[in-house]
C-alpha positions in Angstrom: 96.3 83.5 82.8 99.8 82.4 83.3 100.9 79.4 84.2 102.4 79.8 87.7 104.1 75.7 88.0 108.1 77.0 89.2 108.1 76.8 93.3 110.3 78.6 95.7 110.4 77.3 98.8 111.2 80.1 101.7 112.2 79.4 105.6 111.4 82.0 108.2 110.9 82.5 111.5 107.4 81.8 112.9 107.5 85.6 114.2 108.2 86.5 110.6 105.9 84.2 109.2 103.0 85.5 111.6 103.7 89.3 110.1 103.7 88.0 106.5 100.4 86.4 107.2 99.1 89.3 109.0 100.2 92.0 106.2 99.0 89.5 103.6 95.6 89.6 105.1 95.2 93.4 105.3 95.8 93.4 101.6 93.5 90.8 101.1 96.0 88.9 99.1 97.0 85.5 99.6 100.7 85.0 101.7 101.9 83.4 98.2 100.8 86.8 96.2 101.8 89.0 99.0 105.4 87.7 98.9 105.2 87.5 94.6 104.7 91.3 94.8 106.8 92.5 97.6 109.5 90.2 96.1 109.1 92.2 92.8 109.0 95.0 94.1 105.6 96.2 94.6 104.0 97.6 98.3 100.2 96.1 97.8 97.9 98.7 99.7 95.5 97.7 102.3 92.2 97.0 101.7 90.2 100.1 102.2 86.9 99.6 104.3 83.6 100.3 101.6 83.0 103.6 103.4 86.3 104.6 101.4 84.9 103.9 98.3 81.6 105.2 98.7 83.4 108.4 99.6 85.5 108.7 96.6 82.6 107.7 94.2 80.7 111.1 96.1 83.7 113.0 95.5 84.3 112.0 91.7 80.7 112.7 91.3 80.6 116.1 92.4 83.7 116.9 90.6 81.6 116.2 87.5 78.6 118.0 88.7 80.5 121.5 89.7 82.8 121.1 86.9 81.0 124.0 84.3 80.2 125.9 87.5 83.6 126.4 89.0 86.4 128.5 87.7 89.0 126.3 85.7 91.6 126.9 88.4 88.9 125.6 91.3 88.2 122.6 89.1 91.9 121.4 88.2 92.7 121.6 91.8 89.0 119.2 92.5 90.6 116.7 90.0 94.6 116.8 91.4 92.9 115.9 95.0 91.1 113.0 93.3 94.0 111.9 91.2 96.1 112.4 94.3 94.0 110.3 96.6 94.0 107.5 94.2 97.5 107.6 93.5 98.0 107.4 97.6 95.4 104.9 98.1 94.5 103.1 95.4 97.5 102.5 92.9 99.9 100.1 93.9 103.3 101.4 94.9 106.7 99.8 93.2 109.6 99.8 96.2 113.7 100.5 94.7 115.6 97.4 95.7 117.3 100.1 98.5 113.8 100.4 100.1 112.8 96.7 100.3 116.5 96.1 101.8 115.8 98.7 104.4 112.8 96.7 105.3 113.6 93.7 105.6 116.8 94.6 108.0 113.7 96.8 109.9 112.0 93.4 109.8 115.0 91.8 111.0 115.7 93.9 113.9 112.2 93.5 115.2 112.1 90.0 115.0 115.3 89.3 116.8 114.3 91.5 119.6 116.2 94.1 121.3 120.1 94.0 120.8 122.4 93.0 123.7 124.3 96.5 123.3 121.5 98.4 124.7 
């Protein structure tokens, strides 16, 4: 394990702090770890309910059971579905710097409330 002894202090509004706390909790992360991952360009996934993992395991077992009983095309389609589920719901996603800036800009707009222009 790496020694994390460098410290960064960050000032946010109360609204931003609540949003960070809510998002970190939904991902099963501490606020520090959530901010660290976001800062490094990762978009942590929310913690999925246990029933999802039960369903995912059943789907993987089904793929194993039918492997020699279906056409190669059908088997390939099943494997692609499992891979897509894993990619979309389980693996971390790395955002580009532009995407992060746009997301932060959106947060700032939401935190500041409606504009005086409209």
